[in-house]
C-alpha positions, 0 to 999 in steps of 0.5 A: 677191401676187408679187414681181418682184425676190424676190432683194432679200429677201436684204437681210434678212441684213445687217438681221438682223446689224444687229439682233444688233450693236445688242443686243450693243452695248446690253448693253455700253454701258448706263451702270451704277453698282455698289451693294451693294443696290438695295432702296432704289430698289424704290419709286421711280417709273420714267420712262415713257421708260425703256420706250420707249428702244428704240422708235426702233430698232424703228421704223428696223428696221421702216422698213428692212424695208418698203423691202426689200419695196418694192425687191422690187416686190410685185404682184398678178399676172394673166396671159393664159392659155389654158384648155379649158372646156366650154360651149354655148348653151342656151335653157330653154323653160318652160310657165307655163300654169295646169295647171303649178300641179298638185301631183303634183310638189311643191310644184307642177310649176312650182316643181319645174321651177324648182328642178331647172333652177336646180340645172342652171344652177348646174352649167354656169358656162361656158354661155350660157343663156337662158329662154323662157316660154310659155302661149297665147303665148310671149316671152323672159324672158332672152336668152342670158347667162353672167350666171347670178346675173341669170338665176336671179333672173329665173327664180325670179320666173317664176310662173303668175300671169302667165297669171292676171293676163292678161299671157299668154293660158292654153293650151299654144303648144308650137310658139311656145315652140320658135320663140321659142327658135330665134330667140335661138339661130339667130345663135349661133356655138356648136358645140352649140346646145340647147333644153330644153323643158318642158311638161305638156300638148299643143299647143292654141294658137299660130301655129306647129305644134310639128313645123314649129318642130322642123324650123326648129330642125333647120335651124339645127343646134339640138337640142330635148330635150323633157320631159313633166312630170306623173304618170300618170293624174290629178293634184291641182289647187288650186281657190280657193273661198269655203271656201278652197283645194280640190283636184280630180283633173284628167287628165294630158294630155300629147301624148307622141307630138308631144314624141317626134317634136319631139325625133326631128326635131331629133336630141334626145331625149324624157323623161317626168318623173313626180316631182321625182326623175325630173325631176332625173334628166332634167336630169342625163342632159341635163347628161351628153349636152351637153358641148363643149370650148371654148378660152378665153383669159383676160386678166390684168394686173399691178398695182404694190402698193408704195405702202402699204409705201412709205407705212408706211416713210416714216411709221416713219422720221419717227416715229423722228426725231420721237422722237429729237429730242423725248421720247427725245432723249439728253443727253451 
């Protein structure tokens, strides 16, 4: 809270003088009676009004103090200001095919990817970020947004059961995933536009080839960072049986050559994440590479906040008058 007229606080000086005058005056004008001893009055009950005799003065001082605050014009202050921030437009394209349930990353590839990507999103509050998912087909889960709370909520609900429940065909349509993300970024006016594509397989579905999609991204000035996620060799994959969940080792088949070509074509980079820590390092590296200065003008305004103080001052004055005319009335 700020005050438009801070010099009005100088009025507290005469108010302090008034308090001192009242104290000195009260000590001289209190009625008194000289007696040899007061022991005879020790057991006499004291009237409760005796303890409240200075209350009207306290209320008057409180009212005057509140009026001084009102005159100082208390305000909540917000202003127009220019601020340099770093922000870009990013589309996350995440593979949700059933192979992402493999548990070479913990608890599995998809959950590990979601956890690290969520940390990445939290660390970039000024960016427009959206989410595309793909398996045998691709669709947008969230368009570009700065409402990262909403985005994180959507992202956390992404699961591979979207494939097992038949909402998406299983498979890996890398080209369609890139093309879908490009569609969301092509109208962007941002100086830097990025797709972060994460997959654990090779393209085996879709209508658009990955390299064609990379050429389209390049046309619109969009860089594609590709991440191949999965350990080398084989990975434990959960299989549900009548005896419960059993694990089988399945081969890891990441088309690294294609992912490298996609990145190279679009002036991005390719990364391989074989563990949770390596995946985190990949996102940290991308975070360092993608920083763009933006000048943002923020709107603010001033709100007058004198009303509560004025109301409290009026109540103090009314209560003082009421006490002086009733229970604390002085009789000459």
